[in-house]
C-alpha positions in Angstrom: 17.7 34.6 -48.7 19.9 36.0 -46.0 23.2 34.6 -44.9 25.2 35.2 -41.8 28.7 35.0 -43.3 29.2 38.3 -41.5 28.9 36.7 -38.1 32.6 36.7 -37.5 32.8 40.5 -37.8 30.9 40.7 -34.5 32.8 41.6 -31.4 32.0 39.5 -28.4 30.9 40.6 -24.9 33.3 39.9 -22.1 32.9 36.9 -19.9 31.1 38.9 -17.2 28.7 40.4 -19.8 28.0 37.0 -21.3 27.7 35.3 -17.9 25.2 37.9 -17.1 23.4 37.1 -20.3 23.9 40.4 -22.0 24.8 42.0 -25.3 24.5 45.7 -25.8 26.5 48.3 -27.8 27.7 51.9 -27.9 30.5 54.1 -29.0 32.2 57.2 -27.8 34.3 58.4 -24.9 34.3 57.7 -21.2 33.6 61.0 -19.5 32.3 60.0 -16.1 31.1 63.5 -15.4 28.8 63.5 -18.4 25.1 63.7 -17.7 22.2 63.5 -20.0 21.9 65.3 -23.3 19.8 68.4 -23.9 18.4 70.9 -26.5 20.3 73.8 -27.9 19.8 75.9 -31.0 17.2 73.5 -32.4 19.5 70.6 -31.9 18.7 67.6 -29.6 21.6 65.7 -28.1 20.8 62.2 -26.7 23.4 60.3 -24.7 23.5 56.5 -24.4 25.2 54.3 -21.8 25.9 50.7 -23.0 28.0 47.6 -22.5 29.1 44.6 -24.5 27.9 44.1 -28.1 24.4 44.7 -29.6 25.1 45.7 -33.2 23.5 49.2 -33.0 26.8 50.9 -33.9 28.3 48.2 -36.0 25.3 48.0 -38.3 25.1 51.8 -38.7 21.7 52.3 -37.0 22.8 55.4 -35.0 24.1 57.1 -38.1 20.9 56.1 -40.0 18.7 57.7 -37.3 20.8 60.9 -37.3 20.4 61.0 -41.1 16.7 60.6 -40.9 16.5 63.1 -38.0 19.0 65.9 -38.8 18.2 67.7 -35.6 19.3 64.7 -33.4 22.9 64.1 -32.3 23.5 60.8 -30.5 26.5 60.3 -28.2 26.9 56.6 -27.2 29.4 55.3 -24.6 30.3 51.7 -24.3 31.8 49.7 -21.4 33.2 46.3 -22.3 32.5 44.7 -19.0 28.8 44.5 -17.9 29.6 44.0 -14.2 31.7 47.2 -14.1 29.0 49.0 -16.1 26.2 48.0 -13.7 28.2 48.8 -10.6 28.7 52.3 -12.0 25.1 52.6 -13.0 24.0 51.7 -9.5 26.2 54.4 -8.1 24.9 57.0 -10.5 21.3 56.0 -9.8 21.9 56.5 -6.1 23.6 59.8 -6.6 21.1 61.0 -9.2 23.8 62.3 -11.5 26.2 61.1 -14.2 23.4 59.2 -15.9 22.9 58.9 -19.7 19.5 59.6 -21.2 19.4 55.9 -22.4 20.8 53.1 -20.3 21.3 49.5 -21.2 19.7 47.0 -18.8 20.9 43.4 -18.8 18.4 40.6 -18.2 20.0 39.5 -15.0 19.5 43.0 -13.6 16.0 43.5 -14.8 14.3 42.3 -11.6 16.5 44.4 -9.4 15.7 47.5 -11.5 11.9 46.9 -11.5 11.8 46.3 -7.8 14.3 48.9 -6.5 14.7 51.6 -9.2 11.4 51.8 -10.9 11.0 55.5 -10.1 14.3 56.3 -11.9 13.2 55.0 -15.3 10.5 56.3 -17.7 7.4 54.3 -18.5 7.0 52.8 -22.1 3.6 51.3 -21.5 1.7 53.9 -23.4 4.3 54.5 -26.2 2.7 53.7 -29.6 4.0 51.0 -31.8 5.6 49.0 -29.1 3.2 46.1 -28.9 5.3 43.7 -31.1 7.5 42.1 -28.4 7.3 38.5 -27.2 5.0 38.5 -24.1 7.6 37.0 -21.8 10.2 39.5 -22.9 8.1 42.6 -22.0 7.0 41.0 -18.7 10.7 40.8 -17.6 11.0 44.6 -17.4 7.4 45.4 -16.2 6.7 46.4 -12.6 3.9 45.0 -10.5 1.8 48.1 -11.2 2.3 47.9 -14.9 5.2 50.3 -15.7 7.3 49.1 -18.6 10.8 50.3 -17.8 12.4 49.6 -21.2 12.1 47.9 -24.6 13.7 44.7 -25.5 16.7 44.2 -27.8 17.8 40.6 -28.4 17.0 37.3 -26.8 18.9 34.0 -26.4 16.9 31.0 -27.6 18.9 27.8 -27.4 20.2 25.2 -29.9 23.1 22.7 -29.8 26.2 23.5 -31.9 28.1 20.4 -32.9 31.1 19.2 -34.9 29.9 17.2 -37.9 33.3 15.6 -38.4 33.5 14.4 -34.8 30.0 12.9 -35.0 31.0 11.0 -38.1 34.1 9.7 -36.3 31.9 8.5 -33.5 29.5 6.7 -35.8 26.7 9.2 -35.2 24.5 10.9 -37.8 25.8 14.2 -39.1 22.6 15.7 -40.7 21.2 18.3 -38.4 17.7 17.0 -38.5 18.8 13.5 -37.8 21.0 14.8 -35.0 18.1 16.7 -33.5 16.0 13.5 -33.5 18.6 11.8 -31.3 17.8 14.0 -28.3 14.3 15.4 -29.2 12.2 16.4 -26.2 14.6 15.2 -23.5 17.9 16.6 -22.2 18.8 13.2 -20.8 18.8 11.9 -24.3 21.5 14.5 -25.1 23.6 13.0 -22.3 22.9 9.5 -23.6 24.2 10.5 -27.0 27.3 11.7 -25.2 27.9 8.2 -23.8 27.5 6.7 -27.3 29.9 9.4 -28.6 32.5 8.6 -25.9 32.3 4.8 -26.7 32.4 5.2 -30.5 34.8 8.1 -31.1 38.0 7.3 -32.9 40.5 10.0 -33.5 42.1 11.5 -30.4 41.2 13.1 -27.1 37.9 14.8 -27.7 35.2 15.4 -25.1 31.5 15.3 -26.0 30.5 18.6 -24.5 32.4 21.7 -23.3 31.0 21.9 -19.8 28.4 20.6 -17.5 27.3 24.1 -16.7 26.2 24.8 -20.3 23.8 21.8 -20.0 22.6 23.0 -16.6 21.8 26.5 -17.8 19.9 25.2 -20.8 17.7 23.0 -18.7 17.0 25.6 -16.0 16.2 28.4 -18.4 13.5 26.2 -20.0 11.2 26.7 -17.0 9.1 29.7 -15.9 10.7 29.6 -12.5 14.4 29.0 -11.8 16.0 30.4 -8.6 13.1 32.6 -7.3 9.4 32.4 -7.2 7.0 35.2 -8.2 7.1 36.6 -4.6 10.9 37.0 -4.7 11.5 34.0 -2.4 14.7 31.9 -3.1 13.6 28.5 -4.3 16.7 27.1 -6.0 17.1 24.5 -3.3 13.5 23.3 -3.5 12.8 23.8 -7.2 12.6 20.4 -8.9 13.8 21.9 -12.2 17.0 23.1 -10.6 17.7 19.7 -8.9 16.9 17.8 -12.1 19.3 20.0 -14.1 22.0 19.7 -11.4 21.8 15.9 -11.3 21.9 15.4 -15.1 24.8 17.9 -15.4 26.5 16.0 -12.6 25.9 12.7 -14.5 27.7 14.2 -17.5 30.6 15.4 -15.3 31.0 12.1 -13.5 30.8 10.1 -16.7 33.7 12.1 -18.2 31.6 13.6 -21.0 32.9 17.2 -20.6 36.1 19.0 -21.5 35.8 20.8 -18.1 35.8 24.2 -19.9 33.3 26.6 -18.6 31.9 28.8 -21.3 33.7 32.2 -21.6 36.2 31.3 -19.0 39.9 30.8 -19.5 40.6 27.7 -21.7 37.3 27.7 -23.5 38.4 29.8 -26.5 41.5 27.6 -27.0 39.2 24.6 -26.7 37.2 26.0 -29.7 40.4 26.7 -31.7 41.9 23.3 -31.0 38.7 21.3 -31.3 38.8 19.7 -27.9 35.0 19.2 -27.6 32.2 18.1 -30.0 29.2 20.0 -28.8 28.1 23.1 -26.9 24.7 24.3 -25.9 24.5 27.6 -27.7 22.2 30.6 -27.5 21.9 32.4 -30.8 24.4 35.2 -29.8 27.1 32.6 -29.1 27.5 31.6 -32.8 29.6 34.6 -33.6 31.9 33.8 -30.7 32.3 30.2 -31.8 33.0 31.2 -35.4 35.6 33.8 -34.4 37.5 31.6 -31.9 37.2 28.3 -33.8 38.5 30.2 -36.8 38.6 29.7 -40.5 40.2 26.3 -40.2 37.0 24.9 -38.7 34.5 26.6 -41.0 32.0 24.1 -42.3 32.9 21.6 -39.6 30.4 23.0 -37.1 26.6 22.8 -37.6 23.5 23.7 -35.5 20.7 21.4 -34.4 17.5 22.0 -32.5 17.8 21.7 -28.8 15.9 19.0 -26.9 13.6 21.7 -25.3 13.2 25.4 -25.7 15.0 27.8 -23.3 16.3 31.3 -23.2 19.7 32.5 -22.1 20.4 36.1 -22.5 18.9 39.3 -23.7 18.9 43.0 -22.9 16.7 46.2 -22.7 17.1 49.9 -23.4 15.6 52.1 -20.7 15.3 55.9 -20.5 16.1 57.8 -17.3 13.1 59.6 -15.8 15.2 62.8 -15.2 16.5 63.0 -18.8 16.0 66.5 -20.2 15.2 64.9 -23.5 13.1 62.1 -22.2 10.5 62.0 -25.0 13.1 62.2 -27.7 15.1 59.4 -26.1 12.0 57.2 -25.8 11.3 57.8 -29.5 14.9 56.7 -30.3 14.6 53.6 -28.2 11.3 52.7 -29.8 12.9 53.0 -33.3 16.1 51.1 -32.4 14.0 48.2 -31.1 11.4 48.3 -33.8 11.0 45.1 -35.9 12.8 46.5 -38.9 15.9 47.5 -36.9 15.9 44.2 -35.0 15.7 42.2 -38.3 18.5 44.4 -39.7 20.8 43.6 -36.7 20.0 39.9 -37.0 20.9 39.8 -40.7 24.2 41.6 -40.0 25.4 39.9 -36.8 23.0 37.2 -35.8 21.3 38.6 -32.7 17.8 37.0 -32.4 15.1 39.6 -32.2 12.7 39.9 -29.2 10.1 41.2 -31.6 7.5 38.7 -32.7 7.1 40.7 -35.9 10.8 40.6 -36.7 10.9 36.9 -36.0 8.3 36.4 -38.7 10.1 38.6 -41.3 11.9 37.0 -44.3 15.2 38.5 -43.2 15.1 36.4 -40.1 13.2 33.3 -41.2 15.3 32.8 -44.3 18.7 33.5 -42.8 21.5 30.9 -43.0 24.9 30.7 -41.4 27.7 30.1 -43.9 30.2 29.2 -41.1 27.8 26.6 -39.6 27.5 24.6 -42.7 24.6 26.7 -44.1 22.4 25.9 -41.1 19.0 27.7 -41.3 19.5 29.5 -38.1 16.6 31.9 -38.6 14.3 28.9 -38.6 16.1 27.0 -35.8 16.4 29.9 -33.3 13.1 31.5 -34.4 11.2 28.2 -33.6 13.2 27.9 -30.3 12.0 31.4 -29.4 8.4 30.3 -29.7 9.0 27.4 -27.3 10.2 29.6 -24.5 7.6 29.7 -21.6 5.4 32.8 -21.8 6.4 33.7 -18.3 10.0 34.0 -17.1 10.3 34.7 -13.4 13.4 36.7 -12.7 15.2 37.3 -9.4 17.5 40.0 -8.1 20.6 37.9 -8.0 19.9 35.5 -10.9 23.3 36.2 -12.5 25.2 35.6 -9.3 23.4 32.4 -8.6 23.9 31.1 -12.1 27.7 31.7 -11.8 27.8 30.0 -8.5 26.1 26.9 -9.8 28.6 26.8 -12.7 31.4 26.9 -10.1 29.8 24.1 -8.2 29.6 21.8 -11.2 33.2 22.6 -12.0 34.1 21.1 -8.6 32.6 17.8 -9.7 34.2 18.0 -13.1 37.6 18.5 -11.6 37.1 15.7 -9.1 37.3 18.1 -6.1 33.9 17.2 -4.7 31.1 14.7 -5.0 27.8 16.0 -6.3 26.4 16.1 -2.8 29.4 18.0 -1.4 29.3 20.4 -4.4 25.6 21.0 -3.9 26.2 21.8 -0.2 29.1 24.1 -1.1 27.1 25.8 -3.8 24.2 26.4 -1.4 26.5 28.0 1.2 28.1 30.3 -1.4 24.7 31.4 -2.7 23.4 32.2 0.8 26.5 34.2 1.4 26.3 36.0 -1.9 22.6 37.0 -1.8 22.7 37.8 1.9 
C-alpha cells in the first residue's frame, strides 16, 4: 500500500503558476537563443520548455527514458513563474524561433492555444496508446476540427483539508467520513458548518476557512461552463453557477468565517504555519504545499475529507511544436511521460493526481495514503473526486485572468472595502478591461 510521506519533498509552483492552475517541471539552463533539438551521429536531442513543478525530473523519469533509449538526450529547461513562461512562449510562437521541441501548456492557456496557435503544435489524435485519458481532459486541448495539441499530465480534483484538533475544539466530528457527511452534496452546508465552528470554537483566534475565493473556485469549477460558453462568449455575468458561487462566498466573507488569506498570496503560508484557519478547499496538488508550509509541528493535525461536490482546479499538458526537427521522437517521449505507468509513479512519489483513467484505477494510486494528513486515503478520495468532474469542461481564453479578478473582488468584501454588490460591479469592470 503506497504512502505519500514524500509529499513534502515536492517543490511548489509560484503563485502565478498555481493561480493559473498549473504544475509542470524541467531542468537545465536558460539559454533564450536555444531552439529545438536535432539528430547528430545517431544521437537524438530533445529539448523541453517547462514551468513550475510536475515531478518528471524529481522522480527520475527523464533519466529513466534516456537509460531505456540510449540514443536520446533530453535537455529540459524550467521557469519558476508560469506567467513569465507563457509570455515568452507567446513571443517565440509569434517569431517562429526560440521554441523547444516540447512545451508545457497550462490549463488556463489551453483554449487560447487551441483557438489561435493550433497550426504551431503537432497533432496527437492518431498517436497509438493515448486513449487512456479522462474524456474531459483530452477535450480541453482538442481543436474544433479534432486536432489534439498535447497530452495531459496531472489534474486537480477537489477535497477539503481540515484541522482535526480545531474541529474537536469546536465540538465538531473529527473522523473524515463523519466530517464529509456534514456538508455532503451542498457547498452551502460547508458554510453552515463554518457558522457552527465559529460559535463553538474555544481556543484562540482561528477562522473557519482561509479565503472566500477558495470556496468560490471550488463551486465554479464544478460546472461544465464557468466564464465562457462553447462559442467563446463571456457569460460570467449571466451564468447562474458564477452568481451562486459569488453569493455563497460573499456570505462566508460577511459572516466573518474567513481568515482573509487568498491562497498562494502573501500571508497564506504564515497562516498555515501559525494555524490561523481550520479548513481550506484543496486540489490534490495543494497537499504538498500545505504539508511543507504548515511544517512538522502540524503533522497529523491535518486530515482530508471529501468535498461537497466534484470539481477540478488545475492541470497541464505537454505539446510538441510542429516545426520541431525531432517531432516524432518528441511525440514518443510525451506519450511515454504521460502514460499510465509514469503518471502513477509521479503520484506515488509527490501526489499529483493522474489525468489517465487507467492510472487512477491502478493500486499505486487507489491504495495511496498521506502520512502527513493523518493517513488519509487520498488515492481513494481524489480518485473518486476525479470521476465526479463533469465530462465537459468549457474553457475560455482568459479564464486565469477572470479567476484572479473574482478572487480580488471577494477580497474587497472580506476586508470591508466594499459591499457584495459594489464588489461585483468593480469585478465586472475589471474583467471587461482585462479581456478587452
